C-alpha positions as CSV (number, residue, x, y, z in Angstrom):
1,M,-2.3,0.2,-6.5
2,Q,-5.1,-1.8,-8.1
3,T,-4.1,-5.4,-8.2
4,L,-3.4,-8.0,-5.8
5,P,0.3,-8.6,-7.1
6,E,0.8,-4.7,-6.6
7,L,-0.4,-5.0,-3.1
8,G,1.8,-8.0,-2.6
9,L,4.9,-6.1,-3.8
10,A,4.1,-3.2,-1.5
11,V,3.9,-5.4,1.5
12,A,7.2,-7.2,0.5
13,Q,9.0,-3.7,0.1
14,R,7.6,-2.8,3.6
15,R,8.7,-6.1,5.1
16,K,12.3,-5.6,3.5
17,S,12.5,-1.9,4.6
18,L,12.1,-3.1,8.1
19,G,14.7,-5.9,7.9
20,L,12.2,-8.6,8.6
21,K,12.3,-12.1,7.2
22,Q,9.1,-13.6,5.6
23,A,9.1,-16.6,7.9
24,D,9.1,-14.2,11.0
25,V,6.4,-12.0,9.7
26,A,4.3,-15.0,8.6
27,A,4.7,-16.5,12.2
28,L,3.8,-13.4,13.9
29,A,0.7,-12.9,11.7
30,G,-0.5,-16.4,12.1
31,V,-0.3,-17.2,8.4
32,A,1.6,-20.0,6.5
33,A,5.1,-18.6,5.2
34,E,4.4,-20.2,1.9
35,S,1.0,-18.2,1.7
36,L,2.8,-15.0,2.6
37,S,5.6,-15.8,0.1
38,R,3.1,-16.3,-2.8
39,F,1.3,-13.1,-1.9
40,E,4.4,-11.1,-2.0
41,R,5.5,-12.6,-5.4
42,G,2.1,-12.1,-6.9
43,R,1.5,-15.8,-7.3
44,S,-1.6,-16.0,-5.1
45,A,-5.1,-15.8,-6.7
46,E,-6.4,-14.5,-3.4
47,F,-5.2,-13.4,0.0
48,G,-7.9,-13.0,2.6
49,T,-8.6,-9.8,4.4
50,R,-7.9,-11.3,7.9
51,K,-4.4,-12.4,6.6
52,L,-3.7,-9.1,5.0
53,L,-4.6,-7.2,8.1
54,A,-2.6,-9.5,10.2
55,V,0.4,-9.0,8.2
56,L,0.0,-5.3,7.9
57,A,-0.2,-5.1,11.9
58,V,3.0,-6.8,12.0
59,L,4.6,-4.4,9.5
60,D,3.1,-1.4,11.6
61,A,1.4,-0.4,8.3
62,E,-2.2,0.2,7.3
63,L,-4.5,0.1,4.1
64,S,-5.6,3.2,2.6
65,V,-8.5,3.5,0.1
66,S,-8.5,6.3,-2.7
67,A,-10.8,7.2,-5.4
68,T,-9.4,6.0,-8.9
69,G,-8.3,8.5,-11.5
70,R,-7.8,11.3,-9.1
71,A,-4.2,10.6,-7.9
72,G,-2.5,12.0,-10.9
73,N,1.1,11.6,-11.9
74,L,4.1,13.2,-10.3
75,D,4.1,16.1,-12.8
76,S,0.4,16.9,-12.2
77,L,0.9,16.7,-8.4
78,R,3.9,19.1,-8.7
79,Q,1.8,21.5,-10.9
80,E,-1.0,21.3,-8.5
81,R,1.2,22.0,-5.5
82,S,2.9,25.1,-7.3
83,A,-0.6,26.5,-8.2
84,A,-1.7,26.0,-4.6
85,S,1.2,28.1,-3.2
86,L,0.5,31.0,-5.4
87,P,-1.3,33.9,-3.6
88,G,-5.1,34.1,-4.5
89,S,-5.3,30.5,-5.9
90,A,-7.4,27.8,-4.8
91,A,-6.0,24.4,-4.4
92,K,-7.7,21.6,-6.2
93,P,-9.4,18.8,-4.2
94,G,-7.3,15.8,-3.7
95,A,-8.3,12.2,-3.7
96,G,-10.1,11.2,-0.6
97,S,-8.7,8.7,1.8
98,V,-10.3,6.1,4.0
99,V,-7.9,4.8,6.7
């Protein structure tokens, strides 16, 4: 993901998958419910790092950073995995992550 709206959508999906309400997550994270709502809907020009980390902590999630242009699409990842499983073939290096 490369944009704030994409990040907000991922947070919303995680929250919903856990069956949590926005208001509950916001209260536990110490952020305004309206602020979290705007962030999840991609309507926020910025969402501070402290707010983001607090929300992620409530959702038992973490942020991962990867090099751009290295992730590939699903087909290329399948081809890479298939090539890596062949005897005598070396796997291509994947994108690095910082956790």
